[in-house]
C-alpha positions as CSV (number, residue, x, y, z in Angstrom):
1,M,0.0,0.0,0.0
2,K,1.9,3.1,-1.2
3,P,1.4,6.4,0.7
4,M,1.2,9.7,-1.0
5,N,2.8,13.0,0.2
6,S,1.3,14.3,3.5
7,P,-0.5,17.7,3.1
8,S,0.1,20.6,5.4
9,L,-2.2,20.1,8.4
10,R,-3.7,22.6,10.8
11,G,-5.5,19.9,12.9
12,I,-7.2,16.6,13.1
13,A,-10.1,17.6,10.9
14,D,-7.7,18.4,8.0
15,L,-6.2,15.0,8.3
16,K,-9.6,13.2,8.3
17,E,-10.7,15.1,5.2
18,A,-7.5,14.3,3.4
19,I,-8.0,10.6,4.1
20,L,-11.6,10.7,2.9
21,R,-10.6,12.4,-0.3
22,G,-7.9,9.8,-1.0
23,E,-5.0,12.2,-0.8
24,L,-2.8,10.0,1.4
25,G,-3.4,6.6,-0.3
26,P,-6.3,4.4,-1.2
27,R,-9.8,5.6,-0.5
28,P,-11.0,4.4,2.9
29,E,-14.1,2.8,1.5
30,A,-11.8,0.1,0.0
31,L,-10.6,-0.9,3.4
32,P,-12.9,-3.2,5.4
33,I,-12.9,-3.4,9.2
34,T,-12.5,-7.1,9.9
35,G,-12.6,-6.9,13.7
36,A,-13.5,-4.5,16.4
37,S,-13.0,-4.6,20.2
38,S,-14.0,-2.7,23.3
39,I,-11.7,-3.1,26.2
40,Y,-12.0,-1.9,29.8
41,Q,-8.8,-2.3,31.8
42,T,-7.4,-0.9,35.1
43,T,-3.9,-0.4,36.2
44,Q,-2.6,0.2,39.8
45,F,1.1,-0.1,40.5
46,P,2.5,-1.5,43.8
47,S,2.7,1.1,46.6
48,S,0.5,3.5,44.6
49,A,-2.9,4.8,45.5
50,V,-3.7,5.8,42.0
51,K,-5.8,3.4,39.9
52,Y,-6.1,4.1,36.2
53,H,-9.3,3.2,34.4
54,N,-8.7,2.7,30.7
55,H,-11.3,2.3,28.0
56,Y,-10.2,1.4,24.4
57,L,-11.8,1.0,21.0
58,L,-9.8,-1.2,18.6
59,L,-10.6,-1.4,14.8
60,R,-8.6,-4.2,13.0
61,V,-7.8,-3.3,9.3
62,E,-5.5,-5.7,7.5
63,S,-2.5,-6.2,9.8
64,Y,-3.0,-3.1,12.0
65,F,-5.2,-2.3,15.1
66,G,-6.4,1.3,15.0
67,A,-6.7,2.3,18.6
68,C,-8.4,5.0,20.7
69,S,-8.5,5.4,24.4
70,H,-11.6,7.2,25.6
71,T,-13.6,8.0,28.7
72,A,-16.6,5.8,29.8
73,E,-19.0,8.5,28.8
74,Q,-17.8,8.8,25.2
75,L,-18.7,5.3,24.0
76,A,-21.0,2.6,25.2
77,A,-19.3,-0.7,26.3
78,G,-20.7,-2.5,23.3
79,A,-19.8,0.1,20.7
80,A,-17.4,-2.3,18.9
81,A,-20.3,-4.6,17.8
82,K,-21.3,-2.0,15.2
83,W,-18.0,-1.8,13.3
84,S,-16.8,-5.2,12.2
85,G,-17.8,-5.9,8.6
86,R,-18.1,-2.2,7.7
87,T,-15.6,0.0,5.9
88,L,-13.3,2.7,7.2
89,D,-15.0,5.6,5.5
90,E,-18.2,4.8,7.5
91,A,-16.2,5.0,10.8
92,L,-14.5,8.2,9.7
93,R,-17.8,9.8,9.2
94,D,-19.2,8.7,12.6
95,E,-20.2,11.4,15.0
96,S,-18.1,10.0,17.8
97,L,-14.5,11.4,18.0
98,P,-13.0,8.2,19.5
99,V,-14.5,6.2,16.5
100,Q,-13.0,8.7,14.1
101,V,-9.6,8.6,15.8
102,A,-9.5,4.8,15.8
103,A,-10.5,4.8,12.1
104,M,-7.8,7.4,11.2
105,D,-5.2,5.3,13.1
106,A,-6.3,2.1,11.4
107,Y,-6.0,3.8,8.0
108,L,-2.7,5.5,8.6
109,G,-1.2,2.5,10.4
110,C,-1.8,0.5,7.2
111,V,-0.6,3.2,4.8
112,Y,2.4,4.5,6.8
113,P,3.6,1.5,8.9
114,H,5.6,2.7,11.9
115,R,8.5,0.3,11.2
116,E,9.1,1.9,7.8
117,H,8.6,5.6,8.6
118,C,9.9,6.1,12.2
119,R,13.5,7.3,13.0
120,Q,14.3,4.4,15.3
121,T,12.6,1.3,16.7
122,M,13.2,0.6,20.4
123,A,12.4,-2.7,22.2
124,I,11.3,-2.8,25.8
125,P,12.3,-6.3,27.1
126,P,9.9,-8.6,29.0
127,G,9.1,-7.6,32.5
128,T,6.4,-6.6,35.1
129,P,4.0,-3.8,34.2
130,L,5.9,-1.3,36.5
131,Q,9.3,-2.3,35.0
132,K,8.1,-1.8,31.5
133,A,6.4,1.5,32.4
134,E,9.6,2.8,33.9
135,L,11.7,1.9,30.9
136,R,9.1,3.3,28.5
137,D,8.8,6.6,30.4
138,A,12.6,7.0,30.7
139,L,12.7,6.7,26.9
140,I,10.0,9.3,26.5
141,A,11.9,11.7,28.8
142,D,15.1,11.0,26.8
143,T,13.3,11.7,23.6
144,A,12.0,15.0,24.9
145,D,15.6,16.0,25.6
146,I,14.8,17.4,29.1
147,R,17.4,19.8,30.4
148,P,18.1,20.8,34.1
149,G,15.8,23.6,35.2
150,Q,13.4,23.2,32.3
151,R,9.7,23.5,33.0
152,V,8.0,20.6,31.3
153,A,4.2,20.6,30.9
154,L,2.9,17.0,31.2
155,I,-0.6,16.9,29.7
156,G,-2.0,13.5,30.7
157,V,-0.4,12.5,33.9
158,V,1.6,9.2,34.1
159,N,3.4,9.0,37.4
160,P,6.5,7.1,36.3
161,L,7.0,9.8,33.6
162,I,6.8,12.5,36.3
163,E,9.7,10.7,38.1
164,A,11.6,10.5,34.8
165,I,11.3,14.2,34.2
166,V,12.5,15.1,37.8
167,R,15.4,12.7,37.5
168,R,16.6,14.7,34.5
169,G,16.5,17.9,36.5
170,G,13.2,19.2,35.0
171,T,10.3,20.7,36.8
172,C,7.1,18.9,36.0
173,L,3.9,20.9,35.4
174,P,1.2,18.1,35.6
175,C,-2.1,18.6,33.9
176,D,-5.0,16.1,33.7
177,L,-8.7,16.2,33.5
178,Q,-9.2,13.0,35.6
179,L,-6.6,13.1,38.4
180,E,-6.6,15.5,41.3
181,R,-3.1,14.7,42.6
182,T,0.0,13.0,41.5
183,Q,1.4,9.9,43.3
184,Q,3.7,12.3,45.1
185,G,0.8,14.3,46.4
186,E,1.3,17.3,44.1
187,P,-1.9,19.1,42.8
188,V,-2.8,18.5,39.2
189,E,-3.8,21.4,37.1
190,K,-7.0,20.9,35.0
191,D,-6.6,24.0,32.8
192,M,-4.0,23.1,30.2
193,E,-3.7,26.7,29.0
194,K,-2.0,27.6,32.3
195,V,0.7,25.0,32.0
196,L,1.1,25.7,28.2
197,D,1.7,29.4,29.0
198,R,4.4,28.6,31.6
199,A,6.2,25.6,30.0
200,D,9.6,25.5,28.3
201,S,8.6,22.3,26.6
202,V,5.6,20.0,26.4
203,I,5.0,16.3,26.7
204,C,1.4,15.1,26.1
205,T,-0.3,11.8,25.7
206,A,-2.4,11.0,22.7
207,M,-5.4,10.8,24.9
208,T,-5.6,14.5,23.8
209,L,-6.7,13.2,20.4
210,S,-9.8,11.6,21.8
211,N,-10.7,14.5,24.2
212,G,-10.4,17.1,21.5
213,T,-7.4,19.1,23.0
214,F,-4.6,17.9,20.6
215,D,-5.1,20.6,18.0
216,R,-4.9,23.4,20.6
217,I,-1.7,21.9,22.2
218,V,-0.1,21.7,18.7
219,E,-1.2,25.3,17.9
220,R,0.2,26.7,21.2
221,A,3.5,24.9,20.7
222,R,3.8,26.4,17.3
223,E,2.9,29.9,18.6
224,R,5.4,29.8,21.4
225,E,8.1,27.9,19.4
226,I,8.6,25.3,22.1
227,P,9.2,21.6,21.6
228,L,6.3,19.2,21.8
229,T,6.8,15.5,22.5
230,V,3.9,13.1,22.1
231,Y,3.6,9.7,23.7
232,A,0.9,7.8,21.8
233,Q,-0.9,4.6,22.3
234,T,-4.1,6.1,21.1
235,G,-3.8,7.2,17.5
236,S,-0.1,6.6,17.3
237,A,-0.2,6.7,13.4
238,V,-2.3,9.8,13.6
239,A,0.2,11.7,15.8
240,A,3.0,10.6,13.4
241,R,1.5,12.8,10.6
242,F,2.1,15.9,12.8
243,V,5.8,15.3,13.3
244,G,7.4,18.3,11.8
245,Q,4.1,20.1,11.8
246,G,4.0,21.2,15.4
247,V,5.1,17.9,17.0
248,T,8.8,17.8,17.6
249,A,9.1,14.1,18.6
250,L,6.9,11.1,19.0
251,V,7.1,7.8,20.9
252,A,4.5,5.6,19.3
253,E,3.2,2.4,21.0
254,P,0.6,0.7,18.9
255,F,-1.5,-2.2,20.1
256,P,-0.7,-4.5,21.9
257,F,0.3,-2.0,24.6
258,T,2.9,-2.6,27.4
259,Q,0.0,-3.2,29.9
260,F,-1.3,-6.0,27.7
261,S,2.0,-7.9,27.1
262,A,4.7,-9.2,29.2
263,A,6.8,-10.0,26.1
264,D,9.1,-7.6,24.1
265,T,7.2,-4.4,23.2
266,P,8.3,-2.3,20.2
267,L,8.3,1.4,20.5
268,Y,8.6,3.6,17.4
269,C,10.5,6.9,17.8
270,Y,10.0,9.8,15.5
271,A,11.9,13.1,15.5
272,A,11.4,16.1,13.1
273,G,14.2,16.3,10.5
274,R,16.0,13.0,11.5
275,E,16.5,9.9,9.5
276,R,15.9,6.3,10.5
277,T,18.7,4.8,12.5
278,G,17.7,1.2,13.1
279,T,16.5,-1.0,16.0
280,H,17.8,-0.9,19.5
281,A,16.9,-2.3,22.9
282,V,15.9,0.0,25.9
């Protein structure tokens, strides 16, 4: 499946319309959804009082799982039943943003495979959930190139990532719509504009795709000319289209995610203006 040149993108709506017009590859009506899954999963690390409640929609197209994490209110538990046997253009036109994001991810994951378009593939070795999370978040912090004294807005709080930022001498500015406090007891800001105004650099999770805040984060990073690193399970192939267009770097983790696998987990690293360098272990 041969991709075409990526258009200039202002936001997610531009990307969706380009896919629907067939500007990035085959028209989405030619790609059937052969499987769809709704998953509810929780995570709570040892010695932590924080329990993460995770909801996912997965759309299988050819060899790729388009993925979108969402809140319980955004999609019903049985939402996946609707989509197997239908085509991607129908999902792209659905009124639900998580369905659209999963469909875009499925399309782009087929047309632009991570292993062929990323700068570097990293492998997280087998281990416990906490071990794998710590290795992953250390990689994200390294990819963000955090410097001592740097104020880092973290939009979408992941506690091991806070620790990785602090270990590198950065000051973390945590922001999350769901959490009140970090594992360390620090208050979590809900208004992302406040942390975006103060930050020297930004790290956000791709949950921002499904809650509709991704475009604003990219816009603000462009306006302030500060680096933006994205960690993406949700819509990892979607976020990849914005590298060099407001996103400075990306750590992409397509399904199956580290929390679902005790085996080796590949992570695909992108950086604006850099060429592919091969495969390495974390």
